[in-house]
N, C-alpha and C positions, 0 to 999 in steps of 0.2 A: 667695596674690597673687595678683591674677584682671586679666586684662588684653585689651581688646578694642578693638572700634568702636562705635559706635549711627549709623544713618542717619538725617539730621536736614538736612533744607532742601536737596534735592538735595547732599547733600556726606557724607563719613564725620567724626565727631570720634574722636580716638583718646583712652583713659583707662588708668589702673592704679588699684585699690580695695585696702585689705588692711585688717584688724582689724574689731572689730566694737562696738567703744566708740561715744562720742557722733560722729557725723558731720564731718569735718574735713575742707574741701576749701580747695587750695592753686591758687590762677590764677598762673599765668610771667608777664614781662614780654615788652614788646615785641622782636621776634627771637629770642626765648629759646624753651627748651621746658619740660615736666615735668622735666628732671632736674635742673634749678636747687634742687630742691626736695630734694635727697638728703640732705641736711644735719638735714634735718625731718624722714624718714621714720623713721629709727632711733628717736628723741629721742617720738615720739607713735605709738609701739606700742599703746600702750591706748586707742588713738582707732580709728574707721573712718575712715581718711584715703584721699582720694580726690585724685589729681592726672590732669591732663588736658593737651593741648597746642590752642590756641586756633586755631580754622579760619587754614588757610596758615602753619601753625607744626608741627615737627615731623612728629609719622605723622599728623596731619590734613588731612585736602582741604583744598585752597587755594577759593577762593570761585570759587563759577560763576555769581552775581547778586546781589542784594542779601540782606542778613544784618545778625544784630545778636550781638555776644558774649553780649549776659545773657538773649537767648534761647535759642541755642546750652545755654548751661550750665542755664537751665531744662528745656530737653529731653532735657538728660544726666539731670539730679537726678531727671528724672520717672522715663526708663526705669530708673533703678537703683535707688527708691524710696528716697531718702536724704534726704529733707526733714522738718522743719528742719535748719537746718544751719549751723557757724559759718566764715566766710568769711576767708581769709590772701590777700593779693594784692599783688605790687611792681611799682610802675610800671602800665604797662597792666592789668596784673593787681587792685591798686586800684582804677582807673577802673572794671574790667569787674566787681568787685563792689558796688563803687557805684550803680551802674544796676542791677544786680538787685534792690539792695534795693529802692532808688525804684520801682523798676514791677512787683516782688512782694511787696508786702507782707507781711510775716508767716512768709515764708518761710528769713530768715536771722534767727539768734541773736545776732552779735554780726559785728565787721568787725572784723579788723587791717589796715590797711592803712601799707603799707613804701614810702618814697618814692614814693608814690603820684600818677597824674596824675588827672583830674578832668574831664569832660566837662563844654564848655561853659566851662570856662576857661583863657583865653588869656592867654599871653606870650610873650617876644621870643626865644625860642631859637632859634638857625638847626638845623633838624633836616637840609636836605638834605646828601644825601651822593654827590649827582651819581651818581643809577645809570645816566645817559645814557653815560658813560664806559666803563659796564658794571656786571656783576653782582661780580666780584671786587675791581675798585677800590672800587668801594661798602662793600663787605663792609667792608673795609682803611679806609676813612674812618670808618664805625662804631665798629670795634673802638677807633679813636684818638680816637674823639670829647672831649669835656671832661665829659661826663656819665660815661664811665668810666675817668677820671684815678682815683680809689682804688683802682679795682679791679684795673687793672696795675699795680698798686704789690705784689701779694702774687701769686706764683709762680704758687701753686694755685689761686688765684679766676680770675688771668687764664688759665689752662689749659682752664680752664671753660668762661669767656667765650669763647676762640676757637673751641674746639669747636663751641659750638651757634651761634655766629654762622656758623661755616663751612658749616653745616648747613641753616641757615635758608634757605628756597625765595626769601625776596628778593623774593616777588609784589606786596606792597604797596607796593614802589618802583618796580616794572617797568608798573603799572597803574593806572588810578582806581581805588580802593578804593569798592564798594558799602555799604560799612558802614553801619547806621542805628542813630544815639543814642536815649535818650529825650530826647520833647519834653511839658513843656519838662527843660531837660537835668538833670544831678544837681546840677549847682553851685546851679543855685534852689531845691532839693526836698529839699536834705540837711537844711534845718529841720523836717521832716516827719518824720524816724526817731528815735526813741526807743531803741533798741536799743544795746548797749555799742560805741562804735568809737573805736579807739585807732589813733591816725595816729602814726608814728615818720620820722623823715626824720634823716637822717645829717648829722653836722656840716661834715662836706666836701662836702654836696651843693649842687648848682645852687640860685644863689635861687628860682628860678621854683616850687622841689618844698617849700621852705619856706614860699611863698607859700601855696600851696595847704594847706598842712598847717594855717596860719593861718588860714583862711577855712573849713576844714570845723570847727574846736577853737573855732573862733567863733562857727559856726552853729545851734550844738545843745549842751544844755548834757550830752547823755548822751557828746558827744564829747572827748578828750582827747586833746595831744598832747605826744609826748616826743623828746627830742633824741639821737642815739647819738654821742657821743664817739669822735674817733679813727676816723671811718667817712663814706662817701661811699655812692652811690646801692645797691649791690649788697647790702642790710644784711644780709640771710640767708646769703650768702656771707662776706661781711667780718667778721660778730660771730655768728655762729650759735650759741654758745651764750648770750648775753645777748637775742636775736631768740626764742631759743626759750622761754625763761623767759617772758618779756614774751607770746608765745601762750599760753604755760598759763597764764596768771595772767587771759588776756583771754577764756579758755574755761573755765575750770574754774567750775564752780557756775552757767554762764548757765542 
């Protein structure tokens, strides 16, 4: 395994890569980090796997000015010379994968979107964790948010979730986030994509994520939606074997 940082846009981005097969990139969710993909790393040893920490997460630097996650990803892939790639993202990670696909045409071979969010798609979920009361309080509120209700029921999953949230910098709660998104947003541009897209959502996840999966599947004939029974938001941790099989099916011979 090779681990390190690249310098891009006044900050360092942490990454880990291993293997020599088809390039497969895993993008974590908000407040999480590259460690959430441990259940996938051992299952994809025949791929060149890349995991990394989004800006403000894990071992990557916090933002020091305007930035975009999709441009960060593009810089990382260019530095490591591993494109085009298969992309797998959960929640915010899926949003980043879609942003990258619409902004960098031809650089993504397939998308596997797990419980994905979507740039330009609005919902009515209350995401306020009240950071004004202090970061420890905000982290506890976030851990107990309804989005993680299913994950909290599984001790091993809860343990991993707790550790990542505990280690999260909290920067995005404590600052005005200068993140830039594609314009027009991905919600208006999914229809442009012709690469294979699988959007998976847990049976017990929030309606918001089901609505997004439906919107993506309805926007282009290259996308399909699947519902994972007995699972919530953290699909790869709650149902690792099933998700691994779906990822392999999505990436083989593409």
